[in-house]
C-alpha positions in Angstrom: 154.9 58.4 41.9 154.2 62.1 41.8 157.2 62.6 39.5 155.9 60.0 37.1 152.5 61.5 37.2 153.9 64.9 36.3 155.8 63.3 33.4 152.6 61.7 32.2 150.7 65.0 32.4 153.5 66.7 30.5 153.5 63.9 28.0 149.7 64.4 27.4 150.2 68.1 26.9 153.0 67.6 24.5 151.2 64.9 22.5 148.3 67.1 21.2 149.5 66.2 17.7 149.6 62.5 18.7 146.0 62.8 20.0 144.9 64.1 16.6 146.8 61.3 14.9 145.2 58.7 17.1 141.7 60.1 16.3 142.5 60.0 12.6 143.8 56.4 12.8 140.8 55.2 14.7 138.4 56.8 12.2 140.3 55.2 9.3 140.4 51.8 11.0 136.7 51.9 12.0 135.3 50.3 8.9 137.3 47.2 9.2 136.6 47.0 13.0 132.9 47.5 12.1 133.0 44.4 9.8 134.5 42.3 12.6 132.1 43.6 15.2 129.1 42.6 13.0 130.3 39.1 12.2 128.6 37.5 15.1 125.9 40.1 15.7 122.6 38.4 15.8 124.0 34.9 15.3 124.1 33.1 12.0 121.5 34.5 9.5 119.4 32.4 7.2 121.2 34.0 4.3 124.6 32.9 5.6 123.3 29.4 6.1 122.0 29.4 2.6 125.2 30.7 1.1 127.3 28.2 3.1 125.2 25.3 1.8 125.2 26.5 -1.9 127.9 28.8 -3.1 130.4 29.3 -0.3 132.5 26.4 -1.5 132.6 27.9 -5.0 133.7 31.3 -3.5 136.6 29.6 -1.8 137.6 27.5 -4.8 137.5 30.4 -7.3 139.4 32.7 -4.9 142.1 30.1 -4.4 142.4 29.4 -8.2 142.6 33.1 -8.9 145.3 33.6 -6.3 147.4 30.7 -7.5 147.1 31.5 -11.2 147.7 35.3 -10.8 150.6 34.7 -8.4 152.4 32.3 -10.8 151.6 34.6 -13.7 152.8 37.9 -12.3 155.9 36.3 -10.8 156.9 34.7 -14.1 156.3 37.7 -16.3 157.8 40.2 -13.7 161.0 38.2 -13.2 161.5 37.5 -16.9 161.0 41.1 -18.0 163.0 42.5 -15.2 165.9 40.1 -15.8 165.9 40.8 -19.6 165.8 44.6 -19.3 168.4 44.7 -16.4 171.0 42.1 -17.3 170.9 41.9 -21.1 171.2 44.3 -24.0 169.0 43.8 -27.0 167.0 46.0 -29.5 164.3 48.1 -27.8 165.6 47.5 -24.3 165.5 51.2 -23.3 161.9 51.5 -24.5 160.8 48.4 -22.6 162.4 49.5 -19.4 159.8 52.2 -18.9 156.9 51.0 -21.2 156.5 47.7 -19.3 154.8 49.6 -16.4 152.0 51.0 -18.7 149.5 48.1 -18.1 149.0 49.4 -14.6 147.0 52.3 -16.1 144.5 49.7 -17.5 142.0 48.6 -14.8 141.3 44.9 -14.9 137.6 45.4 -15.4 138.2 47.6 -18.5 140.5 44.8 -19.9 137.6 42.4 -19.3 135.2 44.5 -21.3 137.6 45.0 -24.2 138.7 41.4 -24.6 135.1 40.2 -24.3 134.2 42.4 -27.3 137.4 41.4 -29.1 137.0 37.6 -28.6 133.3 37.0 -28.6 131.4 35.1 -31.4 130.6 38.3 -33.3 133.9 39.9 -32.5 136.7 40.5 -35.0 138.8 37.5 -34.1 136.1 34.8 -34.5 134.5 36.6 -37.5 137.9 36.7 -39.2 138.5 33.0 -38.6 135.1 32.0 -40.0 135.6 34.2 -43.1 139.1 32.9 -43.7 138.4 29.2 -43.2 134.8 29.2 -44.2 133.6 27.9 -40.9 130.2 28.2 -39.4 128.9 28.1 -35.8 129.6 24.7 -34.3 132.4 23.9 -36.8 135.2 24.9 -34.5 136.1 25.4 -30.8 137.2 28.7 -29.4 138.1 29.4 -25.7 135.6 31.4 -23.7 137.3 34.4 -22.1 134.5 34.8 -19.5 135.8 32.1 -17.2 138.1 31.8 -14.2 141.0 31.3 -16.6 140.1 34.4 -18.5 139.9 36.4 -15.2 143.4 35.0 -14.3 144.7 36.3 -17.7 143.2 39.8 -17.2 144.7 40.2 -13.7 148.1 38.7 -14.8 148.7 41.1 -17.7 147.5 44.1 -15.7 149.2 43.5 -12.4 152.6 42.0 -13.4 154.2 45.6 -13.3 154.1 45.3 -9.4 156.6 42.5 -9.6 158.5 43.9 -12.5 159.3 47.2 -10.8 160.3 45.7 -7.5 162.4 42.9 -9.0 164.1 45.3 -11.5 165.0 47.6 -8.6 166.4 44.6 -6.7 168.5 43.5 -9.7 169.9 47.0 -10.2 170.7 47.6 -6.5 172.1 44.2 -5.5 173.1 42.1 -8.3 176.2 43.8 -9.8 178.9 42.8 -7.4 177.4 39.4 -6.6 177.1 38.4 -10.2 180.8 39.3 -10.7 181.7 37.0 -7.8 179.5 34.2 -9.2 181.2 34.5 -12.6 184.6 34.4 -11.0 183.6 31.1 -9.4 182.8 29.6 -12.8 179.0 30.0 -12.8 177.4 30.4 -16.2 174.5 32.8 -17.0 171.7 30.4 -16.0 173.4 29.2 -12.8 174.1 32.8 -11.9 170.4 33.6 -12.4 169.1 30.8 -10.3 171.8 30.7 -7.6 172.6 34.4 -7.2 170.2 36.9 -8.8 166.9 35.1 -8.1 167.6 34.5 -4.3 168.7 38.1 -4.0 165.5 39.3 -5.5 163.2 36.9 -3.7 161.9 39.5 -1.2 161.0 41.8 -4.1 159.3 38.9 -6.0 157.2 38.0 -2.9 156.4 41.7 -2.2 155.3 42.4 -5.8 153.3 39.2 -6.0 151.5 39.9 -2.7 150.5 43.4 -4.0 149.1 41.8 -7.1 147.2 39.2 -5.1 145.6 41.9 -2.9 144.5 43.7 -5.9 143.0 40.4 -7.2 141.1 39.8 -4.0 139.8 43.4 -4.0 138.4 43.2 -7.6 134.7 43.2 -8.3 134.2 44.4 -11.9 136.2 41.7 -13.6 134.8 38.7 -11.7 131.3 40.1 -11.8 131.3 40.7 -15.5 132.9 37.2 -16.2 130.3 35.6 -13.9 133.0 34.2 -11.6 131.6 33.8 -8.1 134.0 35.2 -5.5 133.7 36.8 -2.1 133.4 40.3 -3.6 130.4 39.3 -5.8 128.9 37.5 -2.8 129.2 40.6 -0.6 127.5 42.8 -3.2 124.7 40.2 -3.7 124.1 39.7 0.1 123.9 43.5 0.6 121.8 44.6 -2.3 119.9 41.5 -3.6 119.2 39.9 -0.2 119.4 42.9 2.1 121.3 41.1 4.8 124.1 43.2 6.4 125.1 40.4 8.7 125.7 38.0 5.8 127.6 40.7 4.0 129.8 41.3 7.1 130.5 37.6 7.5 131.5 37.3 3.8 133.7 40.4 4.3 135.4 38.8 7.2 136.0 35.7 5.2 137.6 37.8 2.4 139.7 39.6 5.0 140.9 36.2 6.1 142.3 35.6 2.6 144.1 39.0 2.8 145.6 38.1 6.1 146.8 34.8 4.7 148.5 36.5 1.8 150.2 39.0 4.1 151.2 36.3 6.5 152.7 34.2 3.7 154.6 37.2 2.4 156.0 37.9 5.9 156.8 34.2 6.5 158.6 33.8 3.2 160.8 36.8 3.9 161.5 35.6 7.4 162.7 32.1 6.6 166.0 33.1 5.1 168.2 36.2 4.6 169.6 37.0 1.2 171.8 40.0 1.5 174.3 41.5 -0.8 177.5 41.3 1.1 179.5 42.8 -1.8 180.5 46.4 -1.4 180.4 46.7 -5.2 177.1 48.6 -5.8 177.6 49.2 -9.5 174.9 48.0 -11.9 175.6 44.7 -13.6 177.3 44.8 -16.9 174.8 43.9 -19.5 175.6 41.1 -21.9 174.9 41.9 -25.6 172.7 39.2 -27.2 173.1 37.9 -30.7 170.6 39.2 -33.3 168.4 36.2 -33.0 168.4 36.0 -29.3 167.9 39.7 -29.1 164.8 39.4 -31.2 163.5 36.7 -28.9 164.2 38.9 -25.8 162.4 41.8 -27.4 159.5 39.6 -28.3 159.3 38.3 -24.7 159.1 41.9 -23.4 156.7 43.0 -26.2 154.0 40.4 -25.6 153.0 41.5 -22.0 153.0 45.1 -23.1 150.9 44.3 -26.2 148.4 42.1 -24.3 148.3 44.3 -21.2 148.2 47.8 -22.7 148.7 48.4 -26.4 146.0 46.1 -27.8 143.3 46.9 -25.3 144.1 50.7 -25.5 143.9 50.5 -29.3 140.6 48.6 -29.2 139.2 51.2 -26.8 140.2 54.0 -29.1 138.7 52.2 -32.1 135.4 51.6 -30.3 135.2 55.1 -28.8 135.7 56.8 -32.2 133.6 54.4 -34.2 130.5 54.4 -31.9 131.3 55.3 -28.3 128.7 56.4 -25.8 125.5 57.6 -27.4 125.0 59.8 -24.3 128.3 61.6 -24.9 127.6 65.3 -24.1 126.0 66.8 -21.0 125.5 63.3 -19.4 129.1 62.2 -19.9 130.5 65.5 -18.6 128.3 65.1 -15.5 129.8 61.7 -15.0 133.3 63.0 -15.5 132.6 65.9 -13.1 131.3 63.5 -10.4 134.5 61.3 -10.8 136.8 64.3 -10.7 135.1 65.9 -7.7 135.3 62.7 -5.7 138.9 62.0 -6.7 140.0 65.6 -6.0 138.3 65.9 -2.6 139.7 62.6 -1.5 143.2 63.3 -2.8 143.3 66.6 -0.9 142.0 65.2 2.3 144.2 62.1 2.1 147.4 64.2 1.6 146.4 66.5 4.5 145.7 63.6 6.9 148.8 61.7 5.7 150.9 64.7 6.4 149.5 65.0 10.0 150.1 61.2 10.6 153.6 61.2 9.3 154.6 64.4 11.1 153.1 63.1 14.4 155.2 59.9 14.0 158.3 62.0 13.3 157.9 64.1 16.5 156.6 61.5 18.8 158.7 60.2 21.7 156.7 57.0 21.9 156.1 54.2 19.3 152.3 54.8 19.4 152.0 57.0 16.3 154.3 54.8 14.3 152.2 51.7 15.3 149.1 53.6 14.3 150.5 54.4 10.9 151.1 50.7 10.3 147.5 50.0 11.2 146.3 52.8 8.8 148.6 51.3 6.2 146.7 48.1 6.2 143.7 49.9 4.7 145.1 49.5 1.2 145.2 45.7 1.7 141.5 45.7 2.5 139.2 45.2 -0.6 136.8 48.1 -1.4 133.8 45.9 -0.9 134.8 45.2 2.7 135.5 48.9 3.3 132.1 49.7 1.8 130.3 47.3 4.2 132.3 48.5 7.1 131.4 52.2 6.3 127.7 51.7 5.6 126.9 49.7 8.8 127.9 52.5 11.3 127.3 55.4 9.1 123.7 54.5 8.3 123.1 54.2 12.1 124.7 57.6 12.6 122.6 59.0 9.8 119.4 57.7 11.3 120.3 59.1 14.7 121.2 62.6 13.3 117.9 62.7 11.4 115.9 61.8 14.5 117.8 64.3 16.7 117.4 67.1 14.2 113.7 66.4 13.8 113.2 66.3 17.5 115.0 69.6 18.0 113.8 71.6 14.9 110.7 69.6 13.8 112.3 69.2 10.3 113.6 66.0 8.8 116.9 66.7 7.1 117.0 63.3 5.4 120.2 61.3 4.9 123.0 63.7 5.7 125.9 61.4 5.2 124.8 58.5 3.0 122.6 60.8 0.9 125.6 62.7 -0.3 129.2 62.0 -1.1 130.5 62.2 2.6 130.2 58.4 3.2 131.8 57.7 -0.1 134.7 60.0 0.5 135.1 58.4 3.9 135.3 54.9 2.3 137.9 56.1 -0.2 140.0 57.6 2.6 139.9 54.3 4.6 141.0 52.5 1.4 143.6 54.8 -0.1 145.0 56.9 2.7 147.8 54.3 3.0 149.0 55.3 -0.5 149.4 58.9 0.4 150.9 58.0 3.9 153.6 55.9 2.3 154.7 58.6 -0.1 154.6 61.4 2.5 156.3 59.4 5.2 159.1 58.3 2.9 159.8 61.9 1.8 159.5 63.3 5.3 162.1 60.8 6.5 164.6 62.2 4.1 164.5 65.6 5.8 167.2 65.8 8.5 166.1 66.4 12.1 168.6 69.3 12.2 166.1 71.4 10.2 163.5 70.9 13.0 166.1 72.0 15.6 167.0 75.0 13.5 163.3 76.0 13.2 162.8 75.6 17.0 165.8 77.8 17.6 164.2 80.5 15.5 161.0 80.3 17.6 158.9 78.2 15.3 156.4 75.8 16.9 155.4 72.4 15.6 152.7 73.6 13.2 154.7 76.6 12.1 157.7 74.3 11.3 155.4 72.0 9.3 153.9 74.9 7.4 157.0 77.0 6.7 159.8 74.4 6.5 158.5 70.9 5.7 155.6 71.6 3.3 157.7 73.7 0.8 160.3 70.9 0.7 157.7 68.2 0.4 155.7 70.0 -2.3 156.7 67.6 -5.1 156.0 64.5 -3.0 152.7 65.8 -1.8 151.6 66.4 -5.4 152.7 62.9 -6.4 150.8 61.4 -3.4 147.7 63.4 -4.4 148.0 62.2 -8.0 148.3 58.5 -6.9 145.2 58.8 -4.7 143.3 60.7 -7.4 143.9 57.9 -10.0 143.0 55.1 -7.5 139.7 56.8 -6.7 138.9 57.3 -10.4 139.3 53.5 -10.9 137.6 52.3 -7.8 134.5 50.3 -8.5 133.2 48.1 -5.7 133.1 50.8 -3.0 131.5 53.2 -5.4 128.8 50.7 -6.4 127.9 50.0 -2.8 127.9 53.4 -1.2 127.1 55.9 -4.0 124.0 58.0 -3.5 120.9 57.4 -5.5 121.2 58.5 -9.1 124.9 59.4 -8.6 127.1 57.7 -11.2 130.8 58.0 -12.0 132.8 57.0 -15.1 133.6 53.7 -13.4 130.0 52.8 -12.6 128.9 54.0 -16.0 131.4 51.7 -17.8 130.4 48.8 -15.5 126.6 49.4 -16.1 126.9 49.6 -19.9 129.2 46.6 -20.1 126.9 44.6 -17.9 124.1 45.4 -20.4 126.4 44.1 -23.2 126.7 47.7 -24.5 130.5 47.3 -24.8 131.1 49.9 -27.5 129.2 52.5 -25.5 131.2 51.6 -22.3 134.4 52.4 -24.2 134.1 56.2 -23.8 134.0 56.1 -20.0 136.6 53.3 -19.9 139.0 55.3 -22.2 138.8 58.3 -19.9 139.7 56.2 -16.9 142.7 54.7 -18.7 143.8 58.2 -19.9 143.8 59.5 -16.3 145.6 56.4 -15.1 148.4 57.1 -17.5 149.4 60.2 -15.4 151.1 58.3 -12.5 152.6 55.8 -15.0 154.3 58.7 -16.7 155.9 59.7 -13.4 156.9 56.2 -12.7 158.4 55.8 -16.2 160.4 59.0 -15.7 161.9 57.5 -12.5 162.7 54.3 -14.3 164.4 56.2 -17.1 166.5 58.1 -14.5 167.6 54.8 -12.8 168.3 53.4 -16.3 170.7 56.3 -17.1 172.5 55.9 -13.8 173.0 52.2 -14.4 174.4 52.7 -17.9 
């Protein structure tokens, strides 16, 4: 027993890095735990009873319809475009290989603003139809984009790149040898697709679709602007309009249940069957050259998602920004841009630093605790921003009140709201939401460094922190910059958490675009929206470069 106790004590001394990692993980997971802890606090509120009797059914119905529609849409577009660009050769294939990821730079709520202006009664489409056919109001029917179906279309054309990238990678990595085996057994192109390629890519299809569904569940700007009642709009209304934190927490927990269902279905679908590439032939599949007519059809099938998801909305944004744009462009706009860039930069630096500590602790730990904690932290990206915002505000406002009372009691001065009155609470919410992005990138890169480098550093007298600073960080510099860039862009686009937690009279480009669009000032919203899209193009350029490299290797 004494020997075991000595081992435990030694383990505790050795795991100082693990203790730091545990504290970080607990802080990052605290917002979600806060939501669950407040679900049953104080019983069922009158607001919750009212919501359950009136709009809760609509919340559930709309959320289910969005998930089904977006899931089918992104899977169909992603599989089709990945198959065409990987297995077939047609005009423009090399361009579409990398350009098909560009819609990820376009936030769904920006798409909603653009297409509303483009398709509304006084917009160019309906105006052109009336002028061409001589119609008047009431003479024709035109679909309303501000519906559940319109929201499905916005999400579908923005989020399909998740499925496209994963499925394309699966086709490149696994399909070559298996397709040759299928052809040798007499399977035609279509039978090879359905019986060989698609089963091999099923984990990628499910994974990409799950990512798209989590982004759909997390959205606030699109559904709010379209007037589609979902859990995210209900959370915002319960917190701000009704002032009921218990109802907001209960709605947040219900939304988390949908996230858990999506993740569970993804895990269950992967677990039912195994589709492995047993062929040792890892070469990329030989592309079949299409006839001119079929090649044009393939190019058209790849061009339409790119056109609807990026080229058309980006062109319309440019036109609106240069034609009219934000009347406040100038000092006010640059203040908004500064706020957005400061928030994104601070969060990106902190996220990369914390992710580096978490990943390094998991690398050195002799137990599974740090690795398990990293998986818990990784779930933060699956939690919608509105849920994170509620989970942050509930404990942080209490802490703010306690700090103010304590400070006044000690120094007879009221410091005001220290945390929620500035950007500290907002940065905390961003870290809880997006730390997983940095952690995934850093952990993957750190895993590629052989353990022999750690042994060599220790033999030279380097400690844990010196090894990290002098050995690992220089090697990881590129990955750390990529991780910081991804977090930076995610923060720039984040809307629900910013709307809920931002200090008074503190706006960002995202909130400015949302506010102007909500007031039907769509052309003025184009300036801030265009800036968000321009920043979002940065990681897409990096991803496109990787796709180009993989395309060259497969040729």
